PQR file of N, CA, C, O and H, with PARSE charges and radii, in Angstrom:
ATOM      1  N   MET A   1      98.112  78.170  79.331 -0.4000 1.5000
ATOM      2  CA  MET A   1      99.391  78.549  79.883 -0.0000 2.0000
ATOM      3  C   MET A   1     100.244  79.100  78.747  0.5500 1.7000
ATOM      4  O   MET A   1     100.222  78.589  77.628 -0.5500 1.4000
ATOM      5  N   SER A   2     100.986  80.140  79.054 -0.4000 1.5000
ATOM      6  CA  SER A   2     101.839  80.781  78.057 -0.0000 2.0000
ATOM      7  C   SER A   2     103.301  80.660  78.455  0.5500 1.7000
ATOM      8  O   SER A   2     103.629  80.547  79.636 -0.5500 1.4000
ATOM      9  H   SER A   2     101.004  80.556  79.964  0.4000 1.0000
ATOM     10  N   VAL A   3     104.166  80.685  77.466 -0.4000 1.5000
ATOM     11  CA  VAL A   3     105.603  80.678  77.698 -0.0000 2.0000
ATOM     12  C   VAL A   3     106.119  82.085  77.441  0.5500 1.7000
ATOM     13  O   VAL A   3     105.780  82.711  76.437 -0.5500 1.4000
ATOM     14  H   VAL A   3     103.899  80.777  76.506  0.4000 1.0000
ATOM     15  N   VAL A   4     106.941  82.575  78.361 -0.4000 1.5000
ATOM     16  CA  VAL A   4     107.541  83.908  78.188 -0.0000 2.0000
ATOM     17  C   VAL A   4     109.049  83.793  78.362  0.5500 1.7000
ATOM     18  O   VAL A   4     109.546  82.854  78.984 -0.5500 1.4000
ATOM     19  H   VAL A   4     107.216  82.066  79.178  0.4000 1.0000
ATOM     20  N   LYS A   5     109.761  84.753  77.807 -0.4000 1.5000
ATOM     21  CA  LYS A   5     111.214  84.805  77.953 -0.0000 2.0000
ATOM     22  C   LYS A   5     111.587  86.084  78.679  0.5500 1.7000
ATOM     23  O   LYS A   5     110.902  87.102  78.574 -0.5500 1.4000
ATOM     24  H   LYS A   5     109.357  85.516  77.302  0.4000 1.0000
ATOM     25  N   ILE A   6     112.676  86.016  79.412 -0.4000 1.5000
ATOM     26  CA  ILE A   6     113.202  87.191  80.092 -0.0000 2.0000
ATOM     27  C   ILE A   6     114.137  87.911  79.129  0.5500 1.7000
ATOM     28  O   ILE A   6     115.008  87.293  78.517 -0.5500 1.4000
ATOM     29  H   ILE A   6     113.232  85.190  79.498  0.4000 1.0000
ATOM     30  N   GLY A   7     113.948  89.229  79.000 -0.4000 1.5000
ATOM     31  CA  GLY A   7     114.776  90.031  78.107 -0.0000 2.0000
ATOM     32  C   GLY A   7     116.134  90.359  78.704  0.5500 1.7000
ATOM     33  O   GLY A   7     116.436  89.985  79.837 -0.5500 1.4000
ATOM     34  H   GLY A   7     113.241  89.731  79.497  0.4000 1.0000
ATOM     35  N   LYS A   8     116.947  91.062  77.927 -0.4000 1.5000
ATOM     36  CA  LYS A   8     118.311  91.395  78.332 -0.0000 2.0000
ATOM     37  C   LYS A   8     118.372  92.139  79.661  0.5500 1.7000
ATOM     38  O   LYS A   8     119.266  91.890  80.469 -0.5500 1.4000
ATOM     39  H   LYS A   8     116.701  91.366  77.007  0.4000 1.0000
ATOM     40  N   ARG A   9     117.453  93.028  79.887 -0.4000 1.5000
ATOM     41  CA  ARG A   9     117.472  93.839  81.106 -0.0000 2.0000
ATOM     42  C   ARG A   9     116.535  93.288  82.181  0.5500 1.7000
ATOM     43  O   ARG A   9     116.143  94.011  83.097 -0.5500 1.4000
ATOM     44  H   ARG A   9     116.727  93.231  79.230  0.4000 1.0000
ATOM     45  N   GLY A  10     116.179  92.018  82.069 -0.4000 1.5000
ATOM     46  CA  GLY A  10     115.316  91.385  83.055 -0.0000 2.0000
ATOM     47  C   GLY A  10     113.839  91.646  82.831  0.5500 1.7000
ATOM     48  O   GLY A  10     113.018  91.395  83.712 -0.5500 1.4000
ATOM     49  H   GLY A  10     116.496  91.430  81.325  0.4000 1.0000
ATOM     50  N   THR A  11     113.501  92.151  81.650 -0.4000 1.5000
ATOM     51  CA  THR A  11     112.089  92.422  81.372 -0.0000 2.0000
ATOM     52  C   THR A  11     111.341  91.132  81.075  0.5500 1.7000
ATOM     53  O   THR A  11     111.881  90.199  80.482 -0.5500 1.4000
ATOM     54  H   THR A  11     114.168  92.355  80.934  0.4000 1.0000
ATOM     55  N   LEU A  12     110.097  91.103  81.498 -0.4000 1.5000
ATOM     56  CA  LEU A  12     109.224  89.964  81.258 -0.0000 2.0000
ATOM     57  C   LEU A  12     107.991  90.519  80.564  0.5500 1.7000
ATOM     58  O   LEU A  12     107.304  91.387  81.103 -0.5500 1.4000
ATOM     59  H   LEU A  12     109.657  91.861  81.980  0.4000 1.0000
ATOM     60  N   VAL A  13     107.713  90.021  79.376 -0.4000 1.5000
ATOM     61  CA  VAL A  13     106.555  90.500  78.613 -0.0000 2.0000
ATOM     62  C   VAL A  13     105.390  89.552  78.867  0.5500 1.7000
ATOM     63  O   VAL A  13     105.475  88.353  78.597 -0.5500 1.4000
ATOM     64  H   VAL A  13     108.271  89.316  78.938  0.4000 1.0000
ATOM     65  N   ILE A  14     104.301  90.110  79.389 -0.4000 1.5000
ATOM     66  CA  ILE A  14     103.103  89.314  79.645 -0.0000 2.0000
ATOM     67  C   ILE A  14     102.327  89.209  78.336  0.5500 1.7000
ATOM     68  O   ILE A  14     102.043  90.229  77.709 -0.5500 1.4000
ATOM     69  H   ILE A  14     104.232  91.084  79.608  0.4000 1.0000
ATOM     70  N   PRO A  15     101.982  88.002  77.916 -0.5600 1.5000
ATOM     71  CA  PRO A  15     101.283  87.831  76.640  0.2800 2.0000
ATOM     72  C   PRO A  15      99.985  88.644  76.573  0.5500 1.7000
ATOM     73  O   PRO A  15      99.309  88.847  77.581 -0.5500 1.4000
ATOM     74  N   ALA A  16      99.658  89.098  75.372 -0.4000 1.5000
ATOM     75  CA  ALA A  16      98.496  89.962  75.146 -0.0000 2.0000
ATOM     76  C   ALA A  16      97.204  89.342  75.659  0.5500 1.7000
ATOM     77  O   ALA A  16      96.382  90.037  76.257 -0.5500 1.4000
ATOM     78  H   ALA A  16     100.207  88.933  74.552  0.4000 1.0000
ATOM     79  N   GLU A  17      97.008  88.029  75.433 -0.4000 1.5000
ATOM     80  CA  GLU A  17      95.748  87.422  75.863 -0.0000 2.0000
ATOM     81  C   GLU A  17      95.578  87.481  77.384  0.5500 1.7000
ATOM     82  O   GLU A  17      94.458  87.613  77.878 -0.5500 1.4000
ATOM     83  H   GLU A  17      97.675  87.464  74.947  0.4000 1.0000
ATOM     84  N   ILE A  18      96.676  87.384  78.120 -0.4000 1.5000
ATOM     85  CA  ILE A  18      96.598  87.479  79.578 -0.0000 2.0000
ATOM     86  C   ILE A  18      96.369  88.930  79.996  0.5500 1.7000
ATOM     87  O   ILE A  18      95.580  89.195  80.903 -0.5500 1.4000
ATOM     88  H   ILE A  18      97.586  87.277  77.719  0.4000 1.0000
ATOM     89  N   ARG A  19      97.055  89.873  79.340 -0.4000 1.5000
ATOM     90  CA  ARG A  19      96.850  91.299  79.658 -0.0000 2.0000
ATOM     91  C   ARG A  19      95.402  91.696  79.437  0.5500 1.7000
ATOM     92  O   ARG A  19      94.833  92.443  80.233 -0.5500 1.4000
ATOM     93  H   ARG A  19      97.696  89.657  78.603  0.4000 1.0000
ATOM     94  N   LYS A  20      94.800  91.198  78.358 -0.4000 1.5000
ATOM     95  CA  LYS A  20      93.388  91.510  78.084 -0.0000 2.0000
ATOM     96  C   LYS A  20      92.471  90.856  79.103  0.5500 1.7000
ATOM     97  O   LYS A  20      91.514  91.471  79.574 -0.5500 1.4000
ATOM     98  H   LYS A  20      95.262  90.591  77.712  0.4000 1.0000
ATOM     99  N   GLN A  21      92.765  89.607  79.440 -0.4000 1.5000
ATOM    100  CA  GLN A  21      91.919  88.849  80.364 -0.0000 2.0000
ATOM    101  C   GLN A  21      91.832  89.507  81.730  0.5500 1.7000
ATOM    102  O   GLN A  21      90.751  89.571  82.316 -0.5500 1.4000
ATOM    103  H   GLN A  21      93.542  89.107  79.057  0.4000 1.0000
ATOM    104  N   ILE A  22      92.956  90.000  82.248 -0.4000 1.5000
ATOM    105  CA  ILE A  22      92.925  90.600  83.587 -0.0000 2.0000
ATOM    106  C   ILE A  22      93.057  92.128  83.555  0.5500 1.7000
ATOM    107  O   ILE A  22      93.325  92.775  84.567 -0.5500 1.4000
ATOM    108  H   ILE A  22      93.834  89.948  81.773  0.4000 1.0000
ATOM    109  N   LYS A  23      92.859  92.673  82.355 -0.4000 1.5000
ATOM    110  CA  LYS A  23      92.787  94.133  82.159 -0.0000 2.0000
ATOM    111  C   LYS A  23      94.023  94.877  82.682  0.5500 1.7000
ATOM    112  O   LYS A  23      93.913  95.820  83.466 -0.5500 1.4000
ATOM    113  H   LYS A  23      92.642  92.147  81.533  0.4000 1.0000
ATOM    114  N   ILE A  24      95.201  94.429  82.228 -0.4000 1.5000
ATOM    115  CA  ILE A  24      96.447  95.101  82.574 -0.0000 2.0000
ATOM    116  C   ILE A  24      96.676  96.219  81.567  0.5500 1.7000
ATOM    117  O   ILE A  24      96.511  96.037  80.361 -0.5500 1.4000
ATOM    118  H   ILE A  24      95.291  93.664  81.592  0.4000 1.0000
ATOM    119  N   LYS A  25      97.058  97.379  82.091 -0.4000 1.5000
ATOM    120  CA  LYS A  25      97.402  98.480  81.197 -0.0000 2.0000
ATOM    121  C   LYS A  25      98.757  99.052  81.601  0.5500 1.7000
ATOM    122  O   LYS A  25      99.252  98.795  82.698 -0.5500 1.4000
ATOM    123  H   LYS A  25      97.191  97.527  83.071  0.4000 1.0000
ATOM    124  N   GLU A  26      99.333  99.812  80.719 -0.4000 1.5000
ATOM    125  CA  GLU A  26     100.645 100.401  80.975 -0.0000 2.0000
ATOM    126  C   GLU A  26     100.612 101.221  82.257  0.5500 1.7000
ATOM    127  O   GLU A  26      99.694 102.012  82.476 -0.5500 1.4000
ATOM    128  H   GLU A  26      98.931 100.021  79.828  0.4000 1.0000
ATOM    129  N   GLY A  27     101.610 101.029  83.092 -0.4000 1.5000
ATOM    130  CA  GLY A  27     101.705 101.767  84.345 -0.0000 2.0000
ATOM    131  C   GLY A  27     101.153 101.025  85.554  0.5500 1.7000
ATOM    132  O   GLY A  27     101.403 101.430  86.689 -0.5500 1.4000
ATOM    133  H   GLY A  27     102.356 100.386  82.915  0.4000 1.0000
ATOM    134  N   ASP A  28     100.401  99.936  85.329 -0.4000 1.5000
ATOM    135  CA  ASP A  28      99.895  99.153  86.463 -0.0000 2.0000
ATOM    136  C   ASP A  28     101.078  98.586  87.244  0.5500 1.7000
ATOM    137  O   ASP A  28     102.114  98.254  86.668 -0.5500 1.4000
ATOM    138  H   ASP A  28     100.198  99.608  84.407  0.4000 1.0000
ATOM    139  N   GLU A  29     100.912  98.481  88.559 -0.4000 1.5000
ATOM    140  CA  GLU A  29     101.974  97.959  89.411 -0.0000 2.0000
ATOM    141  C   GLU A  29     101.600  96.585  89.946  0.5500 1.7000
ATOM    142  O   GLU A  29     100.436  96.316  90.242 -0.5500 1.4000
ATOM    143  H   GLU A  29     100.070  98.750  89.027  0.4000 1.0000
ATOM    144  N   PHE A  30     102.602  95.719  90.068 -0.4000 1.5000
ATOM    145  CA  PHE A  30     102.412  94.359  90.549 -0.0000 2.0000
ATOM    146  C   PHE A  30     103.447  94.052  91.610  0.5500 1.7000
ATOM    147  O   PHE A  30     104.515  94.663  91.651 -0.5500 1.4000
ATOM    148  H   PHE A  30     103.548  95.937  89.828  0.4000 1.0000
ATOM    149  N   LEU A  31     103.119  93.096  92.470 -0.4000 1.5000
ATOM    150  CA  LEU A  31     104.045  92.594  93.479 -0.0000 2.0000
ATOM    151  C   LEU A  31     104.519  91.232  93.009  0.5500 1.7000
ATOM    152  O   LEU A  31     103.744  90.463  92.441 -0.5500 1.4000
ATOM    153  H   LEU A  31     102.252  92.600  92.436  0.4000 1.0000
ATOM    154  N   ILE A  32     105.780  90.933  93.243 -0.4000 1.5000
ATOM    155  CA  ILE A  32     106.328  89.643  92.819 -0.0000 2.0000
ATOM    156  C   ILE A  32     107.081  89.030  93.987  0.5500 1.7000
ATOM    157  O   ILE A  32     107.783  89.725  94.722 -0.5500 1.4000
ATOM    158  H   ILE A  32     106.409  91.558  93.705  0.4000 1.0000
ATOM    159  N   ASP A  33     106.928  87.722  94.150 -0.4000 1.5000
ATOM    160  CA  ASP A  33     107.592  87.006  95.234 -0.0000 2.0000
ATOM    161  C   ASP A  33     107.816  85.569  94.778  0.5500 1.7000
ATOM    162  O   ASP A  33     107.249  85.131  93.777 -0.5500 1.4000
ATOM    163  H   ASP A  33     106.358  87.158  93.553  0.4000 1.0000
ATOM    164  N   THR A  34     108.635  84.849  95.511 -0.4000 1.5000
ATOM    165  CA  THR A  34     108.867  83.444  95.206 -0.0000 2.0000
ATOM    166  C   THR A  34     108.731  82.613  96.471  0.5500 1.7000
ATOM    167  O   THR A  34     108.930  83.105  97.582 -0.5500 1.4000
ATOM    168  H   THR A  34     109.096  85.205  96.324  0.4000 1.0000
ATOM    169  N   SER A  35     108.390  81.355  96.283 -0.4000 1.5000
ATOM    170  CA  SER A  35     108.344  80.420  97.404 -0.0000 2.0000
ATOM    171  C   SER A  35     109.712  79.764  97.525  0.5500 1.7000
ATOM    172  O   SER A  35     110.576  79.941  96.667 -0.5500 1.4000
ATOM    173  H   SER A  35     108.228  80.956  95.380  0.4000 1.0000
ATOM    174  N   GLU A  36     109.897  79.008  98.598 -0.4000 1.5000
ATOM    175  CA  GLU A  36     111.164  78.302  98.786 -0.0000 2.0000
ATOM    176  C   GLU A  36     111.419  77.291  97.675  0.5500 1.7000
ATOM    177  O   GLU A  36     112.570  76.986  97.362 -0.5500 1.4000
ATOM    178  H   GLU A  36     109.195  78.865  99.296  0.4000 1.0000
ATOM    179  N   SER A  37     110.352  76.773  97.082 -0.4000 1.5000
ATOM    180  CA  SER A  37     110.507  75.778  96.021 -0.0000 2.0000
ATOM    181  C   SER A  37     110.725  76.413  94.644  0.5500 1.7000
ATOM    182  O   SER A  37     110.907  75.705  93.653 -0.5500 1.4000
ATOM    183  H   SER A  37     109.417  77.020  97.336  0.4000 1.0000
ATOM    184  N   GLY A  38     110.706  77.754  94.584 -0.4000 1.5000
ATOM    185  CA  GLY A  38     110.978  78.436  93.325 -0.0000 2.0000
ATOM    186  C   GLY A  38     109.754  78.863  92.544  0.5500 1.7000
ATOM    187  O   GLY A  38     109.885  79.369  91.429 -0.5500 1.4000
ATOM    188  H   GLY A  38     110.558  78.329  95.389  0.4000 1.0000
ATOM    189  N   VAL A  39     108.559  78.671  93.101 -0.4000 1.5000
ATOM    190  CA  VAL A  39     107.343  79.114  92.417 -0.0000 2.0000
ATOM    191  C   VAL A  39     107.273  80.642  92.519  0.5500 1.7000
ATOM    192  O   VAL A  39     107.450  81.208  93.597 -0.5500 1.4000
ATOM    193  H   VAL A  39     108.453  78.260  94.007  0.4000 1.0000
ATOM    194  N   MET A  40     107.016  81.294  91.394 -0.4000 1.5000
ATOM    195  CA  MET A  40     106.944  82.746  91.363 -0.0000 2.0000
ATOM    196  C   MET A  40     105.489  83.184  91.394  0.5500 1.7000
ATOM    197  O   MET A  40     104.654  82.659  90.658 -0.5500 1.4000
ATOM    198  H   MET A  40     106.873  80.834  90.517  0.4000 1.0000
ATOM    199  N   TYR A  41     105.197  84.149  92.251 -0.4000 1.5000
ATOM    200  CA  TYR A  41     103.850  84.699  92.370 -0.0000 2.0000
ATOM    201  C   TYR A  41     103.881  86.156  91.928  0.5500 1.7000
ATOM    202  O   TYR A  41     104.735  86.927  92.367 -0.5500 1.4000
ATOM    203  H   TYR A  41     105.876  84.576  92.849  0.4000 1.0000
ATOM    204  N   ILE A  42     102.953  86.528  91.062 -0.4000 1.5000
ATOM    205  CA  ILE A  42     102.814  87.910  90.621 -0.0000 2.0000
ATOM    206  C   ILE A  42     101.367  88.307  90.861  0.5500 1.7000
ATOM    207  O   ILE A  42     100.447  87.687  90.328 -0.5500 1.4000
ATOM    208  H   ILE A  42     102.260  85.902  90.705  0.4000 1.0000
ATOM    209  N   ILE A  43     101.170  89.349  91.672 -0.4000 1.5000
ATOM    210  CA  ILE A  43      99.813  89.819  91.948 -0.0000 2.0000
ATOM    211  C   ILE A  43      99.745  91.329  91.750  0.5500 1.7000
ATOM    212  O   ILE A  43     100.732  92.043  91.930 -0.5500 1.4000
ATOM    213  H   ILE A  43     101.917  89.852  92.106  0.4000 1.0000
ATOM    214  N   ARG A  44      98.578  91.787  91.382 -0.4000 1.5000
ATOM    215  CA  ARG A  44      98.375  93.222  91.196 -0.0000 2.0000
ATOM    216  C   ARG A  44      98.531  93.925  92.540  0.5500 1.7000
ATOM    217  O   ARG A  44      97.985  93.473  93.547 -0.5500 1.4000
ATOM    218  H   ARG A  44      97.777  91.207  91.236  0.4000 1.0000
ATOM    219  N   LYS A  45      99.271  95.022  92.556 -0.4000 1.5000
ATOM    220  CA  LYS A  45      99.448  95.794  93.784 -0.0000 2.0000
ATOM    221  C   LYS A  45      98.122  96.452  94.138  0.5500 1.7000
ATOM    222  O   LYS A  45      97.563  97.193  93.329 -0.5500 1.4000
ATOM    223  H   LYS A  45      99.714  95.389  91.738  0.4000 1.0000
ATOM    224  N   PRO A  46      97.612  96.190  95.337 -0.5600 1.5000
ATOM    225  CA  PRO A  46      96.330  96.799  95.711  0.2800 2.0000
ATOM    226  C   PRO A  46      96.477  98.301  95.923  0.5500 1.7000
ATOM    227  O   PRO A  46      97.523  98.777  96.364 -0.5500 1.4000
ATOM    228  N   ALA A  47      95.427  99.033  95.607 -0.4000 1.5000
ATOM    229  CA  ALA A  47      95.432 100.480  95.834 -0.0000 2.0000
ATOM    230  C   ALA A  47      95.471 100.767  97.329  0.5500 1.7000
ATOM    231  O   ALA A  47      96.079 101.746  97.763 -0.5500 1.4000
ATOM    232  H   ALA A  47      94.577  98.646  95.249  0.4000 1.0000
ATOM    233  N   ASP A  48      94.818  99.908  98.119 -0.4000 1.5000
ATOM    234  CA  ASP A  48      94.749 100.083  99.568 -0.0000 2.0000
ATOM    235  C   ASP A  48      94.997  98.714 100.211  0.5500 1.7000
ATOM    236  O   ASP A  48      94.161  97.816 100.117 -0.5500 1.4000
ATOM    237  H   ASP A  48      94.324  99.114  97.767  0.4000 1.0000
ATOM    238  N   PHE A  49      96.142  98.566 100.857 -0.4000 1.5000
ATOM    239  CA  PHE A  49      96.499  97.277 101.438 -0.0000 2.0000
ATOM    240  C   PHE A  49      95.549  96.861 102.563  0.5500 1.7000
ATOM    241  O   PHE A  49      95.266  95.673 102.717 -0.5500 1.4000
ATOM    242  H   PHE A  49      96.822  99.295 100.934  0.4000 1.0000
ATOM    243  N   ILE A  50      95.060  97.804 103.339 -0.4000 1.5000
ATOM    244  CA  ILE A  50      94.151  97.484 104.436 -0.0000 2.0000
ATOM    245  C   ILE A  50      92.853  96.881 103.883  0.5500 1.7000
ATOM    246  O   ILE A  50      92.388  95.855 104.379 -0.5500 1.4000
ATOM    247  H   ILE A  50      95.290  98.769 103.214  0.4000 1.0000
ATOM    248  N   GLU A  51      92.274  97.507 102.869 -0.4000 1.5000
ATOM    249  CA  GLU A  51      91.042  96.981 102.262 -0.0000 2.0000
ATOM    250  C   GLU A  51      91.284  95.619 101.628  0.5500 1.7000
ATOM    251  O   GLU A  51      90.431  94.734 101.706 -0.5500 1.4000
ATOM    252  H   GLU A  51      92.652  98.341 102.466  0.4000 1.0000
ATOM    253  N   ALA A  52      92.443  95.446 101.001 -0.4000 1.5000
ATOM    254  CA  ALA A  52      92.758  94.161 100.367 -0.0000 2.0000
ATOM    255  C   ALA A  52      92.841  93.055 101.415  0.5500 1.7000
ATOM    256  O   ALA A  52      92.385  91.939 101.167 -0.5500 1.4000
ATOM    257  H   ALA A  52      93.135  96.165 100.937  0.4000 1.0000
ATOM    258  N   LEU A  53      93.410  93.346 102.572 -0.4000 1.5000
ATOM    259  CA  LEU A  53      93.502  92.343 103.623 -0.0000 2.0000
ATOM    260  C   LEU A  53      92.142  92.044 104.233  0.5500 1.7000
ATOM    261  O   LEU A  53      91.871  90.905 104.614 -0.5500 1.4000
ATOM    262  H   LEU A  53      93.780  94.253 102.773  0.4000 1.0000
ATOM    263  N   LYS A  54      91.289  93.047 104.330 -0.4000 1.5000
ATOM    264  CA  LYS A  54      89.935  92.817 104.851 -0.0000 2.0000
ATOM    265  C   LYS A  54      89.182  91.822 103.975  0.5500 1.7000
ATOM    266  O   LYS A  54      88.447  90.975 104.483 -0.5500 1.4000
ATOM    267  H   LYS A  54      91.509  93.972 104.021  0.4000 1.0000
ATOM    268  N   GLU A  55      89.364  91.923 102.666 -0.4000 1.5000
ATOM    269  CA  GLU A  55      88.652  91.068 101.720 -0.0000 2.0000
ATOM    270  C   GLU A  55      89.319  89.709 101.527  0.5500 1.7000
ATOM    271  O   GLU A  55      88.706  88.797 100.972 -0.5500 1.4000
ATOM    272  H   GLU A  55      89.961  92.610 102.254  0.4000 1.0000
ATOM    273  N   ALA A  56      90.562  89.561 101.977 -0.4000 1.5000
ATOM    274  CA  ALA A  56      91.317  88.337 101.714 -0.0000 2.0000
ATOM    275  C   ALA A  56      90.677  87.095 102.329  0.5500 1.7000
ATOM    276  O   ALA A  56      90.751  86.015 101.742 -0.5500 1.4000
ATOM    277  H   ALA A  56      91.059  90.302 102.428  0.4000 1.0000
ATOM    278  N   GLY A  57      90.058  87.225 103.484 -0.4000 1.5000
ATOM    279  CA  GLY A  57      89.507  86.049 104.148 -0.0000 2.0000
ATOM    280  C   GLY A  57      88.018  85.870 103.963  0.5500 1.7000
ATOM    281  O   GLY A  57      87.411  85.018 104.612 -0.5500 1.4000
ATOM    282  H   GLY A  57      89.998  88.102 103.961  0.4000 1.0000
ATOM    283  N   GLN A  58      87.418  86.659 103.088 -0.4000 1.5000
ATOM    284  CA  GLN A  58      85.974  86.556 102.894 -0.0000 2.0000
ATOM    285  C   GLN A  58      85.588  85.161 102.439  0.5500 1.7000
ATOM    286  O   GLN A  58      86.175  84.613 101.506 -0.5500 1.4000
ATOM    287  H   GLN A  58      87.911  87.351 102.561  0.4000 1.0000
ATOM    288  N   GLY A  59      84.589  84.589 103.111 -0.4000 1.5000
ATOM    289  CA  GLY A  59      84.065  83.299 102.688 -0.0000 2.0000
ATOM    290  C   GLY A  59      84.767  82.084 103.260  0.5500 1.7000
ATOM    291  O   GLY A  59      84.321  80.962 103.018 -0.5500 1.4000
ATOM    292  H   GLY A  59      84.112  85.034 103.869  0.4000 1.0000
ATOM    293  N   ILE A  60      85.854  82.260 104.014 -0.4000 1.5000
ATOM    294  CA  ILE A  60      86.537  81.077 104.549 -0.0000 2.0000
ATOM    295  C   ILE A  60      86.070  80.750 105.956  0.5500 1.7000
ATOM    296  O   ILE A  60      86.303  79.641 106.437 -0.5500 1.4000
ATOM    297  H   ILE A  60      86.216  83.172 104.211  0.4000 1.0000
ATOM    298  N   TRP A  61      85.420  81.683 106.623 -0.4000 1.5000
ATOM    299  CA  TRP A  61      84.955  81.445 107.985 -0.0000 2.0000
ATOM    300  C   TRP A  61      83.506  80.980 107.955  0.5500 1.7000
ATOM    301  O   TRP A  61      82.699  81.446 107.150 -0.5500 1.4000
ATOM    302  H   TRP A  61      85.230  82.584 106.232  0.4000 1.0000
ATOM    303  N   ILE A  62      83.200  80.062 108.841 -0.4000 1.5000
ATOM    304  CA  ILE A  62      81.836  79.559 108.940 -0.0000 2.0000
ATOM    305  C   ILE A  62      81.320  79.831 110.343  0.5500 1.7000
ATOM    306  O   ILE A  62      82.103  80.079 111.260 -0.5500 1.4000
ATOM    307  H   ILE A  62      83.855  79.683 109.495  0.4000 1.0000
ATOM    308  N   ASP A  63      80.017  79.786 110.510 -0.4000 1.5000
ATOM    309  CA  ASP A  63      79.406  79.933 111.822 -0.0000 2.0000
ATOM    310  C   ASP A  63      79.548  78.587 112.536  0.5500 1.7000
ATOM    311  O   ASP A  63      78.918  77.615 112.121 -0.5500 1.4000
ATOM    312  H   ASP A  63      79.382  79.584 109.765  0.4000 1.0000
ATOM    313  N   PRO A  64      80.353  78.502 113.592 -0.5600 1.5000
ATOM    314  CA  PRO A  64      80.607  77.208 114.229  0.2800 2.0000
ATOM    315  C   PRO A  64      79.361  76.562 114.834  0.5500 1.7000
ATOM    316  O   PRO A  64      79.239  75.337 114.825 -0.5500 1.4000
ATOM    317  N   VAL A  65      78.442  77.361 115.355 -0.4000 1.5000
ATOM    318  CA  VAL A  65      77.237  76.811 115.964 -0.0000 2.0000
ATOM    319  C   VAL A  65      76.390  76.104 114.906  0.5500 1.7000
ATOM    320  O   VAL A  65      75.966  74.966 115.105 -0.5500 1.4000
ATOM    321  H   VAL A  65      78.542  78.356 115.362  0.4000 1.0000
ATOM    322  N   ASN A  66      76.146  76.778 113.785 -0.4000 1.5000
ATOM    323  CA  ASN A  66      75.364  76.160 112.715 -0.0000 2.0000
ATOM    324  C   ASN A  66      76.073  74.950 112.122  0.5500 1.7000
ATOM    325  O   ASN A  66      75.421  73.980 111.735 -0.5500 1.4000
ATOM    326  H   ASN A  66      76.490  77.703 113.624  0.4000 1.0000
ATOM    327  N   TYR A  67      77.388  74.995 112.047 -0.4000 1.5000
ATOM    328  CA  TYR A  67      78.147  73.864 111.516 -0.0000 2.0000
ATOM    329  C   TYR A  67      77.958  72.635 112.396  0.5500 1.7000
ATOM    330  O   TYR A  67      77.680  71.544 111.896 -0.5500 1.4000
ATOM    331  H   TYR A  67      77.917  75.783 112.361  0.4000 1.0000
ATOM    332  N   VAL A  68      78.109  72.812 113.709 -0.4000 1.5000
ATOM    333  CA  VAL A  68      77.965  71.691 114.638 -0.0000 2.0000
ATOM    334  C   VAL A  68      76.541  71.152 114.603  0.5500 1.7000
ATOM    335  O   VAL A  68      76.339  69.938 114.625 -0.5500 1.4000
ATOM    336  H   VAL A  68      78.335  73.697 114.115  0.4000 1.0000
ATOM    337  N   ARG A  69      75.560  72.035 114.550 -0.4000 1.5000
ATOM    338  CA  ARG A  69      74.166  71.585 114.463 -0.0000 2.0000
ATOM    339  C   ARG A  69      73.951  70.737 113.211  0.5500 1.7000
ATOM    340  O   ARG A  69      73.311  69.687 113.266 -0.5500 1.4000
ATOM    341  H   ARG A  69      75.724  73.021 114.533  0.4000 1.0000
ATOM    342  N   GLY A  70      74.486  71.198 112.090 -0.4000 1.5000
ATOM    343  CA  GLY A  70      74.363  70.443 110.850 -0.0000 2.0000
ATOM    344  C   GLY A  70      75.042  69.083 110.923  0.5500 1.7000
ATOM    345  O   GLY A  70      74.504  68.094 110.426 -0.5500 1.4000
ATOM    346  H   GLY A  70      75.006  72.051 112.046  0.4000 1.0000
ATOM    347  N   GLU A  71      76.211  69.025 111.534 -0.4000 1.5000
ATOM    348  CA  GLU A  71      76.914  67.753 111.686 -0.0000 2.0000
ATOM    349  C   GLU A  71      76.129  66.798 112.567  0.5500 1.7000
ATOM    350  O   GLU A  71      76.035  65.606 112.272 -0.5500 1.4000
ATOM    351  H   GLU A  71      76.648  69.829 111.938  0.4000 1.0000
ATOM    352  N   ARG A  72      75.566  67.319 113.646 -0.4000 1.5000
ATOM    353  CA  ARG A  72      74.803  66.463 114.557 -0.0000 2.0000
ATOM    354  C   ARG A  72      73.575  65.867 113.877  0.5500 1.7000
ATOM    355  O   ARG A  72      73.170  64.747 114.189 -0.5500 1.4000
ATOM    356  H   ARG A  72      75.642  68.287 113.885  0.4000 1.0000
ATOM    357  N   GLU A  73      72.994  66.601 112.964 -0.4000 1.5000
ATOM    358  CA  GLU A  73      71.820  66.090 112.243 -0.0000 2.0000
ATOM    359  C   GLU A  73      72.180  64.904 111.361  0.5500 1.7000
ATOM    360  O   GLU A  73      71.306  64.101 111.034 -0.5500 1.4000
ATOM    361  H   GLU A  73      73.323  67.511 112.710  0.4000 1.0000
ATOM    362  N   THR A  74      73.419  64.776 110.974 -0.4000 1.5000
ATOM    363  CA  THR A  74      73.834  63.653 110.119 -0.0000 2.0000
ATOM    364  C   THR A  74      74.175  62.396 110.939  0.5500 1.7000
ATOM    365  O   THR A  74      74.437  61.340 110.361 -0.5500 1.4000
ATOM    366  H   THR A  74      74.129  65.428 111.239  0.4000 1.0000
ATOM    367  N   TRP A  75      74.175  62.497 112.248 -0.4000 1.5000
ATOM    368  CA  TRP A  75      74.568  61.353 113.106 -0.0000 2.0000
ATOM    369  C   TRP A  75      73.535  60.249 113.136  0.5500 1.7000
ATOM    370  O   TRP A  75      73.863  59.134 113.540 -0.5500 1.4000
ATOM    371  H   TRP A  75      73.963  63.355 112.717  0.4000 1.0000
ATOM    372  N   GLN A  76      72.360  60.491 112.749 -0.4000 1.5000
ATOM    373  CA  GLN A  76      71.310  59.482 112.884 -0.0000 2.0000
ATOM    374  C   GLN A  76      71.469  58.328 111.970  0.5500 1.7000
ATOM    375  O   GLN A  76      70.649  57.410 111.986 -0.5500 1.4000
ATOM    376  H   GLN A  76      72.093  61.397 112.421  0.4000 1.0000
TER
END
C-alpha cells in the first residue's frame, strides 16, 4: 500500500511502482467514484463499455442442474 498526497490543484500522483504494475501511461483515462462510507474507487476507463460489461460477470454463474446433482451426491 502506498501513501499519496493531493496537490494544490487536486492532482493525485500515482506512485511509480503502481503505474508500472498496471501499465499506466500518460494520457490513460480512469473513472473515479466513492461509496457512501467514503471509499474511493479508481478504475481504468474501458475502451468499450459494452464489452467490459459482458466480461464483468464471467465465472460467477454456475450450471444449476450440475450444482444440484453435486449437492445431492453429498447427502449420503
